[in-house]
N, C-alpha and C positions, 0 to 999 in steps of 0.2 A: 551437579549440586541435586541434593535430595534433605526437603524443608521439614524439619522435625514438625511444625504448625506452618499449614496453607488454608485461608481460611477465604472465603468470595466476599471482598466487603460493598460491590455494589455492582448493579446489571445499568451498561448505558442502554438508552432508548430512546429515540429519535423520532420525535414529535412534532405535526406542524402547525398545535394551536394547540399550545398551555393550558390553557383554561377546560378545555374540554376533555383531554390526557387526563389531568390532573384528576376531573371530577370525575372521572373512567375509576382511573386506579385511586379515586377514595374511597370507592364499591368498595375495592378489595382491602381495607384496611390502609390502606396507604395515606401519610399525613405529608404537609411539606415541615422537610426540618429545614427552621428560617438560616442557619450556619452552613445552609447549604447550597444557598440559593446564589447564583451571577447574573444580574443580567448582562454585564458586558461577554461574560465566557457559554451566554446562554445558558444554563444549567439548572435544572430546579431539584434539591435531592430532596424524597418520598422517603420516611422508613414507617416501616409495619409496627404493629407492638411486640413481637416479636425478638424483632433487632437487626431482620433482613431491609437491604435499600436498593432504592433505585433510582436513578440519575433519569429526568427528562431533560434529554435535548432539544430546547425546541426553535430548533433553525434549519427544520425536514420541509421540501417542496413536495408536496403528493406526489405522486407515477403515476400516469398512465394505464402504467402492467401494474398496478396493486404493491404488495410487496414487492421489493425491486429484487431479494435473495429468495423471494420462494414462488415469485406467480409469474417470474418474466420467463420467456423461453429459455435461452438462455442464463447460467446457472454461475452467477460469481459467487466467488470467494466472502467470507465472511459469517457474523454469529447472525445462524437463523432464531433462535429462542431462547428461550428464559425459561428450567422448569423447576419448579414446586414443589415439596411435596405437603399432603393434605392430611388430613386423619379417616377424611371419609369420601370418597369419591357420590357416595348415592345424596349424600346430603349437597355434596358441590353442586351434583347438575339439581336436583333440588331450585337451589338457591339461583344458580341461573338461571335455570326458567324464570322463577318468580322478579328477576330484575329487567327481560327480554335480555340475556346474550345466548348468541348464539354458542350453538358445540360447533365445532370445525370437524373437527374426528371423535369419533370414541361417543363415552368410555371403551376402551377396546385393553385386552392384556396386551404387555408387551415384556418385551425381558426373559424372557423362558418361563413367563408366569409368574416372576416378582412383582411385578407394577399391573396396579389401572391405572388407566391414563386417558385424560382426554385434553383436546387442543380448542384454546378460545382466538380471537384474535382483537386485540383493541383498536379506536378509531381509527389507526393507523395505518391498520392492516401486519401488525405486528404480531406476532404469535408469543403466546404464553399455555406453556405446559404443564396438568397439574397431574402427580402421581399419585398413587397412595399405596403403601407397601404394603402385599399383600404379607398374610403369614405363612412362613414355608410348610411345604404338604406335608 
């Protein structure tokens, strides 16, 4: 089946501590949507002013090896990261420095020069990718 309209509704991110994770994602502009909170389901929906949504699934147990999809020796299947488009890599890098958020990789050009990319980790070592789409040469 080919969809005429196919959009991403949200990304689910498993976390160990809701308060810590919610504070981290608030720095990125995400705020809690009270209509998307379920204590029973251990899910907390956050929304960004752009309309982008994430759900923090707060039933995680920290793993000794870090992020079990990326840091463990055996690579298991699963979603490895969310990738966000930003306007300015230089501004993001400066802001991350001000906030004390470590860049784990980049900025580096990827996609045959289509985008400038950097990666960070949230408090649970989940990977977030930021992309500045570069003008065509």
